[in-house]
C-alpha positions as CSV (number, residue, x, y, z in Angstrom):
1,M,-10.8,-12.5,-4.2
2,R,-7.4,-14.2,-3.7
3,Y,-5.2,-11.2,-2.8
4,A,-5.8,-7.9,-0.6
5,V,-3.8,-4.8,-0.5
6,A,-4.4,-2.1,2.3
7,I,-5.3,1.5,1.2
8,G,-5.2,4.5,3.4
9,Y,-2.8,6.4,5.5
10,P,-3.0,5.4,9.4
11,L,-4.1,8.8,11.0
12,R,-4.6,8.4,14.4
13,L,-6.2,5.5,17.2
14,Y,-8.7,6.9,20.0
15,V,-11.0,5.4,22.4
16,E,-14.4,6.5,22.4
17,R,-15.9,5.3,26.3
18,D,-14.6,1.6,26.3
19,R,-14.1,0.8,22.7
20,A,-10.6,2.2,20.4
21,A,-10.8,2.6,17.1
22,Q,-8.6,3.5,14.2
23,E,-8.9,6.3,11.6
24,I,-6.9,6.0,8.6
25,E,-7.3,8.7,5.6
26,R,-8.1,8.4,1.9
27,Q,-8.4,10.5,-0.5
28,N,-11.2,12.9,0.0
29,Y,-12.0,10.6,3.3
30,R,-11.3,9.6,6.4
31,V,-12.7,5.7,7.4
32,T,-12.9,4.5,10.8
33,L,-11.7,0.9,11.3
34,S,-12.5,-1.2,14.8
35,P,-9.6,-2.9,16.7
36,E,-10.6,-6.1,14.7
37,Q,-10.3,-4.3,11.2
38,A,-7.5,-2.6,12.2
39,M,-5.9,-5.7,12.9
40,Q,-7.1,-7.2,9.7
41,W,-6.0,-3.9,7.8
42,G,-2.5,-3.4,9.1
43,G,-1.9,-7.6,8.0
44,L,-2.5,-6.0,4.3
45,S,1.0,-4.6,3.4
46,V,2.6,-8.1,2.4
47,W,1.7,-9.7,-1.3
48,R,0.4,-13.4,0.0
49,E,-3.1,-15.1,-1.3
50,L,-5.0,-14.7,1.6
51,R,-6.9,-17.3,4.2
52,E,-10.0,-18.1,3.6
53,E,-10.9,-17.2,6.8
54,E,-9.6,-13.7,6.4
55,K,-11.8,-12.7,3.2
56,P,-14.8,-12.0,4.8
57,A,-13.3,-9.5,7.0
58,V,-11.2,-8.1,4.0
59,E,-14.7,-8.0,1.9
60,A,-15.7,-5.6,4.5
61,L,-12.3,-3.5,4.3
62,T,-13.3,-3.0,1.1
63,A,-16.3,-2.2,0.8
64,L,-15.1,1.1,3.4
65,G,-12.3,1.9,0.9
66,A,-9.6,0.6,3.3
67,A,-8.7,-2.5,0.8
68,A,-7.7,-2.9,-2.9
69,A,-8.9,-6.3,-3.3
70,G,-8.9,-9.2,-6.6
71,D,-8.4,-12.6,-7.7
72,S,-5.3,-11.2,-9.6
73,A,-2.3,-8.5,-9.1
74,E,-3.8,-6.7,-12.5
75,E,-7.3,-6.5,-10.7
76,V,-5.6,-5.7,-7.4
77,L,-3.2,-3.2,-9.5
78,S,-6.2,-1.7,-11.1
79,T,-8.0,-0.2,-7.7
80,L,-3.7,0.6,-6.3
81,A,-3.1,2.8,-9.6
82,Q,-6.0,4.9,-8.8
83,C,-4.9,5.7,-5.6
84,I,-2.1,8.8,-4.8
85,P,1.0,7.3,-3.1
86,V,3.2,9.5,-0.1
87,R,6.5,8.7,0.5
88,Q,8.1,9.0,4.0
89,G,11.8,9.5,5.7
90,F,14.5,10.7,3.2
91,C,17.1,9.5,0.6
92,L,20.4,8.1,1.0
93,P,23.3,6.6,-1.0
94,A,24.0,3.5,-0.1
95,A,26.8,1.4,-0.8
96,E,24.7,-0.4,-3.3
97,G,21.8,1.9,-4.4
98,A,19.8,3.9,-2.3
99,A,18.5,4.1,1.5
100,V,15.2,5.6,3.0
101,Q,16.3,6.9,6.7
102,L,12.8,6.5,8.7
103,G,13.4,7.3,12.0
104,E,16.2,5.3,12.8
105,E,16.0,2.8,10.2
106,Q,17.6,2.7,7.1
107,I,15.7,0.4,4.3
108,L,17.9,-0.1,1.3
109,L,15.3,0.2,-1.7
110,T,15.5,-1.7,-5.7
111,G,16.0,0.6,-7.9
112,F,12.0,0.9,-9.1
113,Q,11.9,0.8,-5.4
114,E,13.5,4.5,-5.5
115,R,11.8,5.7,-8.3
116,L,9.1,5.0,-6.9
117,W,9.5,6.1,-3.8
118,L,11.2,9.6,-4.9
119,A,7.6,9.9,-7.6
120,A,5.3,9.3,-4.6
121,D,4.4,12.8,-3.9
122,G,1.0,12.7,-2.5
123,R,-0.1,14.5,-6.2
124,H,-0.6,12.0,-8.2
125,P,-1.5,8.7,-8.7
126,L,0.2,5.2,-9.1
127,G,-1.5,4.7,-12.3
128,A,0.1,7.8,-13.6
129,I,3.0,7.3,-11.7
130,L,3.7,3.9,-12.9
131,E,2.9,5.4,-16.8
132,E,5.2,8.3,-16.5
133,M,8.0,5.2,-15.6
134,N,7.3,3.7,-19.2
135,L,5.6,0.5,-17.5
136,S,2.5,-0.8,-19.0
137,W,1.6,-3.2,-16.2
138,R,-1.7,-4.3,-17.3
139,S,0.4,-5.6,-20.7
140,E,2.6,-7.7,-18.3
141,P,2.5,-11.6,-17.2
142,P,0.8,-12.1,-14.4
143,E,4.2,-13.4,-12.9
144,R,5.5,-9.4,-14.1
145,Q,2.2,-8.3,-12.0
146,E,3.3,-10.2,-8.9
147,L,6.6,-8.9,-9.1
148,L,5.6,-5.3,-9.4
149,M,3.7,-5.7,-6.1
150,E,5.7,-7.2,-4.4
151,N,7.8,-4.2,-4.7
152,I,5.2,-1.8,-4.4
153,L,4.3,-3.2,-1.3
154,G,7.9,-3.5,-0.3
155,L,7.6,-0.1,0.5
156,A,4.5,0.0,1.9
157,S,5.5,-2.7,4.4
158,S,8.1,-1.0,5.7
159,E,6.1,2.1,6.0
160,L,8.2,3.9,3.5
161,C,4.8,4.4,1.9
162,Y,1.4,4.7,1.8
163,F,-2.1,4.5,-0.7
164,R,-4.3,7.3,-0.4
């Protein structure tokens, strides 16, 4: 495994006795993460190669259903394609393209990100959305798949979109 992406919506943080935990929501269930797992999970919103010391923790998150992992962008996208993206914020016109307002922050979007953000209505899996956008990502060369992942994770890292 070389890459991993966080899956789930951060639902709540709670304290049980003297120990904190974070609960994330998936499509049909919830996952409780330890503080260590929550920290690792929070760092998986940027497309990058995993460090060797991160891999055991990521394997545990993947087993819980809180991460999509693989050796290539195609492998990660195959898992992520089954997830349902949910958008946050609202879209505004910008000098070039569009921006999404989330709280007091405005984040500029690429054309692809704008289309994906608008389609991320919480009802359809990412794979179906990409097909609707005529993106046959499985047949794309690895460089294009990585660029696609960077664009998708640009939304996730800005907290504009979560994958359940």
